[in-house]
N, C-alpha and C positions, 0 to 999 in steps of 0.2 A: 617800181611803185612810179606814179607820175608828178607827187610830190617829194621831194628830195625828205628824207626823214634824218631823225639823228642815232638810230641804234648801231651804225659803225663807231661813232664818238663815244657813244654811250660804255657800248663794251670795253672799247680799247681805257678808257677812264676807268673803270671799275675793275680791271686785268691789272692796270699799273698800279691801284693802290692797294689789290687786293680785298679791301672792303670801301665803301663808298656810300657816303649818306644824303639822304633827298636833299638837302639843303647845299650839300658842295657841289651834286651834280646840276641842281638849277641854277648857282651861281655860274660856275663854268660854262655851261651850256647857253645861258639868259633866257632859260625858260620858267616855267612856273613847276613848283614839286608835282602837281595833277600831270603834268603831261610827263614829268620823269616816274612818275609812277607807272603810266600807262608802257612809256617805253620798257622798263624793268620786266613789267609783267609781258611785254612781247620776246624780251630775252629769255625771261625766264621758261615761257612757253618751247622756245625752241631750245632749252637745254645748258642755254650759256652763259647764264649767271643764275644765283638762286638769292631769290626775296629774303628778307630778315628785316627786323623792326624797324624803320627808321632808314632803310637804304638795301644794298644789295653786296653780296661777296661772289669772287671769282670762282668760276666751278673749273677744277682740273679736267682737262679733256686729253685726246690724244691729238698728238699732232697735225694728223690728218684731218682733225674735226676743225681747229683752233686756227686763229691768225688769218692769215691769206686767204686760205681755202672757205672760211666761216664768212668774210668778206665779198667774196668775187662774184658770187649774184646780186649782192644786191646792189637796184640802183644801177642796172648793166646797162639799161637803154640813156640814161643820164650820161655815164660815163664813157658810152659809146660815142655819143655826139659833140661830148668835152674833148675826147682823144681827136676825133678828125677835125674840130675845130684849131686846134694846137697843132697840130700835123700839115695844115694848109698853110701854114705862115712860114714853115721851115722853107728855107732857098734851097735847090739843088743843089749839090756838092758841100752840104753843109756838114760839120763833124758836128756831132749829138752825144751829149751823156743823157742817159733817160735814168732817172732815180727809179727805186723801188716802189709799190704801191699797184692797187688795183685799177687806178687810171691810167699812168705810165702805159700798163700793157694795153692797154687802147689806144694810146697815142704810138707804140710801136706798131701794132698792124696797121693803122693808116700809115705809116711811114713803109712798111712794107709794100703796103698795096699802091701807093702813089711810085714807090721804084719799080715794081712791076708792071707798070703801068708808061713806066718810060720817063716818069716825071722824077728822075733821080738825077745820079746815085747820092747813096746818104751813106757816112762813115758813123758807125753808132756803137758807142759803150755804154754797157749796162752794169749795174750794181746789184741786180734782181736775175734769179731763175726762172721766173716765168716772162720777162721780158726779154731776155736771150733766147728763149724758147719760140718766141713769137716772131724771132728776127733770123732764126739760124737757117741756112742753106734758102734764103729768100733771094731773088736776082735783084740787083742793082744795090745791097745792103752788103756793105764791109762790116764786120762784127767782130769788137774786142768785147770779151769778157774779165770784167775787173776783178782781180783774184781777194781773195779774204775769207773770213769763216761765214758759213752758213747759219743763218739765224734759225732754230728751232720753228717750224709752223710758219714764219714767216716768208724763208725761202729768198731772203734777201743777204747781201753781201755786207759785211762791215769790222771794224777794228781797225789795230795799227796798218796790216798789210793792203786793206783797202785802200786808208788814208794814205799810204806812204805811194801805192803806185796811182790813186789819182793826183797827184804833186806832181808828178812827172808828165800830164797831159795839159794842153791847152785846146777847149774846146770851143765851137761858135758860139753854141747856144746849149744852156742846161736846164731840160724840164725835169722840175724839182714838183715831187708829194708832199702835200703839208696836211699834218693831222689837225692842225689848229690855226685861228689867225684872226688877230683882236686889236682892236683901234689902240690900245696901251702897249699889250704884248708882244705885238707884232707878231712874227713866224715863230710858231712853236712845235714841239713833236712828243711823242708820248715817251721815250727812251731816249737814254745820253747817245747811244750809239748812232742811232737814226740822225739826232741831231748834228753831230759831228763829221756824219757823210757826207750831210748839207751842205756844213760850213765850207770843207773842202771845196764842194762841188761849185759854189757861188764865186771863190776865189779863184778857181783856174776856168772859169767861163768868160766869154767874150759878153755874151747877153743870157739873160734870165729868163724862165718861164714856170710859171706854178699852175698846174690844175688841181682842181679840187672843186668838189659839189659844194652847192649851198649850205649843206649842214655844218660845213666846217667854217663857216664864217661867225665873228660875233665867241669864237669859243677859246679858250686859254688851256695849253697842255703843259706840262711837264717842265720841257728841257725847251731851254730859247735857242733858236737858229740866228735871226738875224733882226734886225728893223725893217717895218715895212719898206722903205725907201731901199734896201739891196736888191730889190726884186724891180724888174723892169715891168712885167705883164703878169695877168692874172687872168686864166679863161676860167669859168665857171658857167651853171647851169641859169636860165634866163629866172626863175622864181627868188634867185638873188637880191633882184631889185626891187620885188613884190614885198612891202612891209606887213601886209596880212599873211603872207605864207610864212616869211624868215624876216620877223621882228628882231631877232637879236645880229641880224646881219647888217642893218643900216648904219650905225654909227661906224662900223667898222668899212664899210663902203666910203664913207664919206672921207673917213681919214687916209685910205688908199688914194683917195683921189688926190687930197693934201699934200701926200709925199709923192704924187707924180707917177704913180701904179696905174698903167693902162688897163683897163677892166673888159673884159669881152666875155659876151652871154653868148652860148650855146643853144 
């Protein structure tokens, strides 16, 4: 899609709650209820939610159709640009912790391409099986797969074992994906498990970078990760600065500027 949409975030909000009202979704997304209705209709057409009076309910799906797989193709062009912009700023020889998420897969591919072209090497630690797969057996990449429990549908690693392993590492850069970022709520995620992994990653990294498309800006999710100032840099897409395309993002961008977070547009 040329303009980033809210389907990814809307789907996860509905799935996390089980049932979500139009009013709650509109408040969390910073958009009108009419916009939410259109998004829910689109999700229902894909069989991802079921519309009910006043909102929507989650649809039970096989793992192969849920989570990561369902989101991987959405806004792929936008995510690729973000991934390449993020990877371009990583210094050769750096140790990088790559978070779970569809956008971080694109960061991993871009790092692997740089390493293969001789602009490396990189040591990469992954808490995501798709990220690990993108880096495995690539020239110039030293890959560490962080242990833990693989979350069904998401193919991300979490739990006490993941946290324990991460606490043994010190990395130059944590590339963090995020479900939501808001001027008042800061960085937040849809599950406690995801939030816990990100909190440890931020603690163990000398620097941090968030990759997120503009649909995540101005949104509040369930579990707090950190205040805005905990992150050094955000790479998002160019529509984030357009108040007509992403009106909900504008207050958050101003708050990020005030918090000293560098915002780069891909």
